[in-house]
Backbone bond lengths (Angstrom), bond angles and torsions (degrees), N, CA, C in turn:
res aa  C-N    CA-C-N  psi(-1)  N-CA   C-N-CA  omega(-1)  CA-C   N-CA-C  phi
1 M - - - 1.456 - - 1.521 109.74 -
2 E 1.332 116.81 132.45 1.455 121.62 -173.46 1.530 112.67 -61.64
3 I 1.320 118.52 -32.27 1.461 119.49 -176.58 1.526 112.22 -71.06
4 F 1.324 117.35 -9.37 1.466 121.48 175.17 1.533 111.76 -116.10
5 D 1.327 116.41 10.84 1.462 121.27 -175.91 1.526 110.17 -82.08
6 L 1.325 117.08 124.24 1.462 122.07 179.42 1.534 112.08 -114.58
7 K 1.311 117.44 20.17 1.465 120.32 179.21 1.529 109.95 -59.11
8 G 1.330 115.72 135.60 1.454 120.71 -179.55 1.507 114.14 85.73
9 K 1.339 117.72 -3.06 1.460 122.24 -179.82 1.531 110.15 -97.85
10 T 1.315 114.31 149.23 1.460 121.32 175.62 1.519 108.44 -113.13
11 A 1.319 116.32 130.25 1.461 121.37 -177.57 1.520 110.32 -124.38
12 L 1.320 115.47 151.27 1.457 122.42 173.82 1.519 107.86 -128.25
13 V 1.316 116.57 129.15 1.467 122.14 179.67 1.517 108.43 -118.84
14 T 1.327 117.04 124.04 1.461 120.45 176.78 1.526 109.44 -88.89
15 G 1.319 116.06 154.31 1.463 119.86 -178.28 1.510 111.98 59.94
16 A 1.344 116.03 41.28 1.468 120.60 -170.04 1.515 114.72 -95.14
17 A 1.310 117.83 8.97 1.467 119.69 -175.98 1.518 112.83 -75.47
18 R 1.313 117.44 -22.29 1.461 119.71 -176.02 1.532 109.90 -159.11
19 G 1.328 115.29 175.13 1.458 121.61 171.28 1.511 115.29 57.82
20 I 1.324 116.05 -137.03 1.465 122.01 -176.74 1.516 110.90 -62.16
21 G 1.326 117.62 -39.52 1.454 120.47 -179.44 1.508 112.49 -62.83
22 K 1.323 116.33 -43.50 1.470 120.41 178.72 1.521 110.31 -64.44
23 A 1.327 117.42 -46.05 1.462 120.88 -179.68 1.525 111.14 -62.79
24 T 1.324 116.65 -37.46 1.466 120.74 179.34 1.516 111.12 -66.82
25 A 1.328 116.86 -45.15 1.465 120.32 178.29 1.520 110.58 -58.49
26 E 1.322 117.18 -42.88 1.467 121.19 179.36 1.527 111.18 -64.86
27 Q 1.325 116.99 -39.87 1.462 120.82 -179.91 1.531 111.36 -66.09
28 L 1.323 116.93 -41.98 1.460 120.21 179.29 1.526 110.78 -65.57
29 E 1.332 116.62 -36.61 1.468 120.15 176.38 1.519 110.90 -64.80
30 K 1.319 117.34 -41.91 1.463 120.66 178.79 1.530 110.85 -61.21
31 A 1.338 115.82 -30.26 1.468 120.18 179.17 1.521 112.11 -82.09
32 G 1.342 117.29 -1.87 1.452 120.86 173.60 1.509 116.45 108.22
33 A 1.327 118.35 -2.29 1.465 120.89 -177.83 1.524 111.55 -79.06
34 K 1.316 115.21 150.67 1.454 121.10 167.68 1.526 106.36 -85.93
35 V 1.324 117.50 123.49 1.462 120.97 -170.11 1.525 111.21 -117.23
36 F 1.313 114.91 129.32 1.459 121.91 170.16 1.521 108.04 -101.34
37 R 1.334 115.58 130.90 1.465 121.26 179.73 1.524 108.57 -107.71
38 I 1.334 116.39 124.78 1.456 118.78 174.75 1.521 109.61 -122.32
39 D 1.317 114.37 147.48 1.460 120.92 -176.59 1.528 106.49 -170.17
40 I 1.309 117.00 166.41 1.462 118.36 171.90 1.520 110.16 -75.98
41 D 1.363 116.57 -11.25 1.463 121.34 -179.35 1.522 112.29 -128.36
42 S 1.331 118.31 42.48 1.463 120.03 179.69 1.519 109.79 -135.66
43 E 1.347 115.39 -178.31 1.462 118.98 -176.86 1.524 111.86 -64.59
44 I 1.327 116.96 -29.62 1.470 120.66 172.20 1.517 106.98 -106.73
45 R 1.310 116.78 101.78 1.461 121.44 -175.35 1.526 110.36 -85.20
46 C 1.324 115.40 131.74 1.460 119.28 177.60 1.522 109.61 -161.00
47 D 1.308 116.13 127.42 1.460 122.03 170.43 1.524 106.22 -90.37
48 V 1.330 116.71 109.19 1.465 120.13 -172.48 1.522 113.03 -65.51
49 S 1.324 117.63 -17.03 1.463 119.98 178.61 1.521 112.38 -81.93
50 D 1.327 116.85 -5.59 1.457 122.72 -179.58 1.533 108.49 -102.00
51 E 1.320 116.25 109.15 1.465 120.52 -173.60 1.522 112.68 -59.43
52 K 1.327 117.60 -40.18 1.460 120.31 -179.30 1.522 111.46 -64.74
53 Q 1.338 116.79 -40.40 1.458 119.69 177.86 1.529 111.43 -65.30
54 V 1.330 116.08 -39.83 1.468 120.16 179.21 1.520 110.29 -63.42
55 E 1.332 116.60 -47.20 1.463 120.87 -179.57 1.534 111.04 -59.44
56 K 1.319 116.21 -44.41 1.467 120.26 -179.23 1.519 111.58 -65.73
57 T 1.325 116.44 -42.64 1.460 120.51 -179.00 1.515 111.35 -60.39
58 F 1.326 117.07 -46.62 1.463 120.08 -179.88 1.521 111.28 -68.94
59 K 1.323 117.42 -33.15 1.465 120.33 177.05 1.524 110.32 -64.56
60 D 1.340 116.48 -40.37 1.466 120.86 179.51 1.528 111.98 -68.65
61 I 1.332 116.04 -38.22 1.467 120.75 -176.43 1.521 111.85 -80.73
62 G 1.328 116.50 -39.81 1.463 121.01 -175.16 1.518 111.19 94.86
63 S 1.309 116.59 -174.07 1.461 121.41 -176.82 1.530 111.55 -65.88
64 V 1.320 114.87 146.12 1.466 120.42 177.09 1.524 109.15 -123.51
65 D 1.313 115.61 156.15 1.464 121.63 176.97 1.519 111.69 -92.77
66 I 1.330 115.49 -26.37 1.466 121.45 -176.39 1.523 108.63 -135.09
67 L 1.311 116.01 130.62 1.466 121.41 172.99 1.525 108.09 -120.93
68 V 1.317 116.39 127.81 1.463 121.07 173.86 1.524 107.60 -113.95
69 N 1.325 115.42 110.74 1.463 121.92 178.87 1.528 109.02 -86.93
70 N 1.321 114.79 88.56 1.462 120.08 -176.62 1.524 113.92 -103.65
71 A 1.319 118.42 -24.58 1.463 121.24 -174.73 1.536 110.66 -53.85
72 G 1.327 115.53 131.77 1.459 119.37 -179.67 1.515 111.48 -163.96
73 I 1.327 115.19 152.56 1.456 121.65 177.15 1.520 108.86 -136.57
74 A 1.326 115.69 167.93 1.460 121.02 176.68 1.523 109.17 -143.91
75 V 1.315 115.86 144.56 1.459 122.68 170.73 1.527 106.21 -124.35
76 R 1.322 115.94 102.88 1.458 120.40 -172.99 1.529 110.65 -82.65
77 K 1.320 114.34 79.50 1.462 121.51 175.93 1.518 108.81 -133.65
78 T 1.317 116.00 154.41 1.456 120.22 179.23 1.525 110.12 -70.60
79 A 1.333 115.24 167.25 1.464 120.39 178.17 1.525 111.61 -60.53
80 L 1.329 116.84 -28.91 1.462 120.35 -179.26 1.517 112.66 -82.04
81 D 1.330 117.16 -18.76 1.463 120.23 -174.61 1.528 114.52 -105.59
82 I 1.329 117.56 -26.54 1.462 119.36 -176.38 1.529 110.09 -67.76
83 T 1.325 116.60 139.40 1.464 120.09 178.96 1.527 109.73 -83.90
84 R 1.310 115.53 161.38 1.469 119.84 177.76 1.523 110.37 -61.40
85 E 1.338 116.79 -38.51 1.463 120.23 179.83 1.523 111.27 -64.17
86 E 1.343 117.38 -40.54 1.463 121.33 178.54 1.530 110.49 -66.38
87 W 1.327 116.03 -42.62 1.462 120.83 177.24 1.528 110.49 -57.96
88 D 1.326 115.76 -49.84 1.462 120.60 -177.87 1.529 111.60 -61.59
89 R 1.323 117.15 -36.62 1.461 120.57 -179.27 1.529 110.79 -67.21
90 V 1.328 117.67 -43.14 1.466 120.95 178.69 1.525 110.43 -63.00
91 I 1.318 117.43 -48.09 1.460 120.76 179.30 1.530 110.13 -64.45
92 G 1.326 116.08 -37.23 1.461 120.17 -178.68 1.511 113.25 -62.71
93 V 1.325 117.17 -43.18 1.470 120.82 -179.45 1.522 111.15 -79.88
94 N 1.332 116.58 -51.53 1.464 121.02 -170.71 1.524 114.12 -72.36
95 L 1.325 117.25 -31.68 1.469 120.28 -175.62 1.525 112.16 -114.63
96 T 1.333 116.67 -57.42 1.459 119.10 -177.63 1.524 111.20 -63.22
97 G 1.338 117.12 -41.63 1.460 120.11 178.65 1.517 112.01 -60.96
98 L 1.318 116.05 -41.65 1.467 121.12 177.63 1.528 110.16 -61.60
99 F 1.332 116.60 -43.74 1.462 121.36 179.31 1.526 111.36 -62.66
100 L 1.334 116.43 -46.04 1.461 120.27 -178.17 1.522 111.71 -62.13
101 C 1.333 116.37 -46.08 1.467 120.08 179.95 1.526 111.31 -65.34
102 S 1.320 116.66 -38.98 1.468 120.45 -177.32 1.519 111.65 -64.79
103 R 1.312 117.18 -43.29 1.458 117.05 -176.00 1.532 112.23 -74.38
104 V 1.332 116.98 -31.98 1.465 118.24 175.72 1.526 109.69 -68.06
105 A 1.327 117.13 -44.13 1.462 120.38 178.30 1.525 111.18 -61.63
106 A 1.330 116.53 -39.99 1.468 120.53 -177.68 1.521 111.83 -64.53
107 R 1.324 117.02 -32.43 1.472 119.28 178.33 1.529 110.73 -59.84
108 G 1.332 116.23 -40.07 1.458 119.31 177.42 1.513 112.21 -71.52
109 M 1.330 116.21 -39.14 1.460 120.68 -179.60 1.528 112.61 -66.87
110 K 1.333 117.28 -23.59 1.468 122.09 -179.98 1.527 112.30 -77.79
111 Q 1.322 117.04 -17.03 1.460 120.15 -177.64 1.529 110.40 -61.44
112 K 1.319 116.14 147.28 1.457 121.26 -176.11 1.528 111.62 -74.56
113 G 1.317 114.62 140.12 1.449 121.29 175.11 1.520 111.07 -91.60
114 K 1.335 116.84 -171.52 1.463 121.19 -178.58 1.527 112.10 -63.62
115 D 1.342 116.42 -25.67 1.464 120.12 -179.63 1.522 112.36 -84.67
116 G 1.338 116.53 2.63 1.458 119.96 -179.83 1.516 114.32 82.53
117 L 1.328 115.92 -2.06 1.454 120.61 179.02 1.526 109.97 -100.61
118 P 1.342 117.56 160.61 1.468 119.30 176.90 1.528 110.78 -56.29
119 R 1.331 116.91 143.76 1.463 120.96 179.53 1.517 110.86 -59.44
120 G 1.335 116.26 -36.28 1.451 120.71 -178.38 1.515 112.15 75.61
121 G 1.311 115.69 -176.44 1.455 120.20 -179.77 1.511 111.50 164.13
122 A 1.303 115.27 -173.23 1.467 121.21 -178.68 1.521 109.59 -135.13
123 I 1.313 115.29 131.93 1.457 122.62 172.94 1.525 107.43 -114.69
124 V 1.321 116.31 127.19 1.467 120.60 177.72 1.525 108.04 -122.40
125 N 1.325 115.32 120.59 1.466 121.95 -178.96 1.525 110.61 -98.71
126 L 1.316 116.12 147.12 1.462 120.24 172.75 1.525 107.86 -95.58
127 A 1.322 114.11 105.25 1.461 120.77 174.63 1.525 107.25 -93.34
128 S 1.306 117.94 -139.42 1.463 122.14 -179.82 1.517 108.42 -172.35
129 I 1.325 116.05 157.39 1.459 118.22 171.07 1.525 110.42 -59.67
130 M 1.339 116.42 -22.68 1.459 119.59 178.56 1.524 111.81 -73.29
131 G 1.326 116.95 -6.54 1.456 120.34 171.95 1.513 112.33 -78.12
132 F 1.333 116.36 -12.60 1.466 122.33 179.00 1.531 112.49 -118.00
133 S 1.326 116.30 -3.42 1.462 120.81 -169.80 1.522 110.21 -140.49
134 G 1.319 115.80 147.23 1.462 119.88 173.79 1.511 112.46 -69.71
135 G 1.341 115.79 -13.79 1.453 120.27 174.67 1.513 114.46 90.75
136 I 1.329 114.07 171.68 1.458 121.64 178.20 1.522 110.46 -90.97
137 F 1.332 115.82 -34.19 1.459 121.87 -175.90 1.532 109.58 -121.17
138 P 1.334 118.12 148.60 1.476 120.81 179.03 1.528 111.11 -61.44
139 N 1.320 116.00 123.98 1.457 121.74 -178.95 1.529 108.03 -162.36
140 P 1.332 117.92 57.09 1.467 121.22 -166.46 1.517 115.30 -62.26
141 A 1.318 118.51 -37.28 1.465 119.25 -179.32 1.526 110.72 -65.57
142 Y 1.325 116.23 -43.75 1.461 120.55 179.82 1.525 110.71 -65.44
143 Q 1.340 116.14 -46.65 1.468 120.15 179.62 1.529 111.05 -58.77
144 A 1.327 116.12 -44.71 1.468 120.24 -179.27 1.521 110.86 -63.28
145 S 1.328 116.47 -43.19 1.469 119.75 -178.00 1.521 110.95 -64.82
146 K 1.330 117.50 -41.04 1.461 119.99 -177.13 1.528 111.98 -75.30
147 G 1.329 117.69 -31.81 1.464 119.43 172.50 1.517 110.74 -62.03
148 A 1.333 115.80 -39.61 1.457 120.32 177.77 1.521 111.30 -67.14
149 V 1.324 117.56 -35.99 1.466 120.93 178.03 1.529 110.33 -61.21
150 V 1.326 117.01 -41.78 1.466 120.84 179.84 1.529 110.52 -58.64
151 N 1.332 117.08 -45.36 1.461 118.31 -177.12 1.525 112.27 -80.57
152 L 1.326 117.59 -30.35 1.467 119.54 174.25 1.523 110.14 -64.50
153 T 1.329 116.53 -34.51 1.462 120.34 175.80 1.520 110.65 -58.84
154 R 1.322 116.65 -44.39 1.469 120.04 177.89 1.534 110.86 -63.69
155 A 1.335 115.49 -46.31 1.459 120.12 -176.26 1.530 111.83 -61.96
156 L 1.332 116.87 -45.11 1.454 120.05 -179.99 1.525 111.43 -69.35
157 A 1.328 116.69 -34.09 1.461 119.98 177.80 1.525 110.65 -59.06
158 L 1.322 116.63 -43.14 1.460 120.44 179.65 1.524 111.22 -70.63
159 E 1.332 116.41 -41.32 1.464 119.83 -177.88 1.523 112.26 -66.49
160 F 1.326 117.08 -37.23 1.459 121.01 -173.70 1.529 113.87 -95.66
161 A 1.320 117.88 -5.05 1.470 120.45 -173.21 1.527 112.26 -58.79
162 G 1.323 116.96 -38.41 1.460 120.42 -178.87 1.509 113.66 -65.70
163 D 1.322 116.78 -15.39 1.463 121.44 177.70 1.524 111.76 -103.52
164 R 1.315 116.39 18.00 1.469 123.22 177.25 1.537 112.21 61.30
165 I 1.308 114.85 33.07 1.469 120.71 177.10 1.519 108.01 -107.95
166 R 1.320 116.00 119.43 1.465 120.72 177.63 1.532 109.47 -93.96
167 V 1.328 116.04 138.98 1.463 121.30 179.49 1.520 108.80 -128.80
168 N 1.316 116.24 117.13 1.459 122.19 179.79 1.524 109.76 -135.29
169 A 1.309 115.93 176.67 1.463 120.33 179.61 1.523 110.16 -144.08
170 V 1.312 114.86 157.97 1.465 122.87 172.74 1.519 107.06 -116.71
171 A 1.322 116.32 136.40 1.463 121.14 -178.71 1.524 109.94 -117.90
172 P 1.324 117.44 93.05 1.468 119.63 -179.92 1.522 112.27 -74.94
173 T 1.315 114.97 155.42 1.456 121.01 165.42 1.529 107.19 -85.46
174 F 1.310 118.19 -159.46 1.461 121.72 177.96 1.529 109.49 -66.38
175 V 1.329 116.37 123.63 1.465 123.55 179.93 1.525 107.35 -126.40
176 R 1.317 116.47 140.92 1.468 119.98 -177.62 1.532 110.60 -70.78
177 T 1.326 116.71 105.38 1.463 124.08 176.38 1.528 107.91 -142.53
178 D 1.324 116.17 178.67 1.461 119.51 176.28 1.522 111.03 -59.82
179 L 1.332 116.37 -32.78 1.462 121.34 -177.56 1.523 112.23 -67.45
180 T 1.336 117.08 -27.57 1.463 120.45 -175.24 1.529 113.38 -108.24
181 K 1.327 117.96 13.50 1.465 120.77 179.45 1.520 112.92 -52.86
182 P 1.347 119.61 -42.23 1.469 119.31 -179.80 1.524 113.26 -60.23
183 I 1.319 116.69 -26.72 1.472 120.65 180.00 1.522 110.59 -82.70
184 F 1.320 116.91 -48.90 1.462 120.38 -175.45 1.526 112.91 -74.14
185 S 1.299 117.53 -16.90 1.468 120.10 179.48 1.524 112.77 -91.65
186 N 1.329 116.93 -2.64 1.469 121.55 179.96 1.525 109.45 -115.64
187 P 1.333 119.07 106.46 1.467 121.68 -175.30 1.527 113.68 -56.68
188 E 1.319 118.03 -37.54 1.463 120.60 -178.74 1.525 111.25 -68.04
189 I 1.323 116.24 -41.91 1.463 120.19 178.85 1.526 110.11 -68.26
190 L 1.334 116.59 -41.74 1.459 120.20 179.79 1.525 111.02 -63.32
191 E 1.313 116.83 -37.10 1.463 120.66 177.36 1.527 110.90 -61.87
192 K 1.323 116.17 -38.62 1.470 119.95 177.62 1.526 110.77 -64.19
193 V 1.327 115.93 -39.53 1.459 120.30 176.93 1.524 109.98 -61.55
194 M 1.331 116.85 -44.59 1.466 120.28 -177.44 1.529 111.95 -65.98
195 Q 1.315 116.99 -26.90 1.464 120.21 176.08 1.528 111.70 -65.31
196 H 1.330 116.31 -20.29 1.466 121.69 178.66 1.527 111.45 -105.88
197 T 1.327 116.27 21.01 1.469 121.55 -176.54 1.525 109.22 -123.92
198 P 1.345 117.86 87.65 1.463 121.04 -174.76 1.523 115.44 -53.91
199 L 1.333 118.39 -37.40 1.463 119.52 -179.42 1.521 113.04 -71.67
200 G 1.321 116.67 -17.24 1.452 120.32 177.85 1.513 115.00 78.80
201 V 1.314 117.01 8.05 1.466 121.49 177.55 1.521 107.93 -143.96
202 L 1.325 116.45 136.69 1.458 121.12 179.57 1.527 110.18 -93.62
203 P 1.330 117.88 148.43 1.464 119.95 179.49 1.521 112.22 -69.54
204 E 1.317 114.33 154.60 1.461 121.83 171.60 1.530 108.21 -96.10
205 V 1.331 116.25 170.85 1.461 119.04 -179.31 1.528 111.20 -60.11
206 A 1.329 117.07 -32.18 1.471 120.62 179.69 1.527 111.68 -63.73
207 D 1.322 117.41 -31.92 1.463 120.69 178.51 1.527 110.89 -67.99
208 I 1.321 116.53 -37.45 1.459 120.08 177.91 1.524 109.65 -69.69
209 A 1.326 116.16 -41.96 1.465 120.57 179.10 1.528 111.25 -60.86
210 A 1.325 116.75 -36.54 1.466 120.55 179.21 1.524 111.13 -64.78
211 A 1.329 116.58 -38.69 1.466 120.37 177.90 1.522 110.82 -66.69
212 V 1.334 116.27 -38.84 1.467 120.19 177.21 1.522 110.29 -63.32
213 L 1.339 116.66 -44.27 1.462 121.17 178.24 1.523 110.79 -56.56
214 F 1.310 116.88 -44.69 1.468 121.16 179.27 1.525 110.82 -58.31
215 L 1.333 116.84 -50.03 1.461 120.09 -176.19 1.526 112.87 -71.72
216 A 1.333 117.04 -23.94 1.462 120.55 -177.90 1.523 113.34 -82.19
217 G 1.328 117.24 -19.43 1.450 120.42 -170.32 1.511 116.20 -110.19
218 P 1.333 115.97 -173.83 1.465 122.44 -176.08 1.523 114.33 -60.38
219 A 1.327 117.98 -24.43 1.463 119.80 -179.15 1.525 112.06 -62.06
220 A 1.332 116.05 -24.04 1.465 121.01 -178.13 1.527 111.53 -112.10
221 R 1.324 117.39 31.66 1.460 120.70 -171.30 1.535 113.76 -63.29
222 C 1.326 117.82 -20.64 1.462 120.79 178.89 1.525 111.82 -112.19
223 I 1.327 116.84 20.95 1.460 121.24 179.39 1.517 108.93 -112.60
224 T 1.325 116.67 124.41 1.461 120.91 174.52 1.523 109.31 -152.84
225 G 1.326 115.24 149.31 1.459 121.01 179.74 1.517 114.54 80.50
226 V 1.326 116.40 11.52 1.467 121.90 -174.71 1.526 110.67 -103.15
227 T 1.332 116.59 142.30 1.459 121.39 168.97 1.527 107.73 -113.09
228 L 1.328 115.73 116.52 1.461 122.67 -174.58 1.519 110.41 -96.35
229 P 1.340 118.48 111.83 1.473 119.56 176.27 1.531 111.17 -71.83
230 V 1.305 115.57 135.72 1.462 122.20 169.15 1.525 103.78 -120.87
231 D 1.333 115.32 83.62 1.468 120.00 -160.36 1.524 114.76 -136.24
232 S 1.323 117.29 9.34 1.470 120.77 178.66 1.521 112.55 53.43
233 G 1.329 116.50 29.10 1.454 121.31 174.63 1.518 115.79 95.14
234 Y 1.334 117.64 2.18 1.469 120.98 -176.90 1.522 112.79 -51.45
235 L 1.342 116.92 -48.15 1.466 120.68 -174.61 1.520 113.55 -81.01
236 A 1.328 116.76 -6.97 1.468 119.86 179.81 1.523 111.78 -80.18
237 R 1.309 116.98 -13.76 1.470 120.79 -175.96 1.525 110.41 -68.57
């Protein structure tokens, strides 16, 4: 279908070595995009919280049409137990890294095309239902970072709109990945999660990738500043 066709587009996905990032990169490729995968554990190594590494990576790759800010970490400790270093690392990857990648990508997207207008592009951020909720379990650094992602998405959408750059986000609920192993491996904790899941089924990584594909492509050409929950009804409660 043409509204999901990404042929001729170049995409970059951060945190693409596994989980949602890997599934998203594969989905964008299936839609026809040329995809660059960056991660601290992939063929293109980059710590997104390190500005020099981000600048070099984008310089090596060149301009992109689509940026998916997927890289993220969590330290599941209470506000009283988390260390300052752990807090800084979560904010550094989940928020600062997203900001650094977005502004470097936007510089390329602002460049003029053959029609004399900005090339434009799409930035899709990975937020979380925890960006709208205090959560079920104590995880203050992650919750704070994802709440900031939701509002940074709005702010960048407004700032970049004049250059034909759309900025949106996807907010997943609990999805089975390496990051959520402690939850999915504990039946009691998983049961608590399901009590907050009205549809009674949790999304897979492919479901999140499908939402990213929608926001990255022509089907969402008039959508910007939006965070789309893929949460099986969690936020509807």
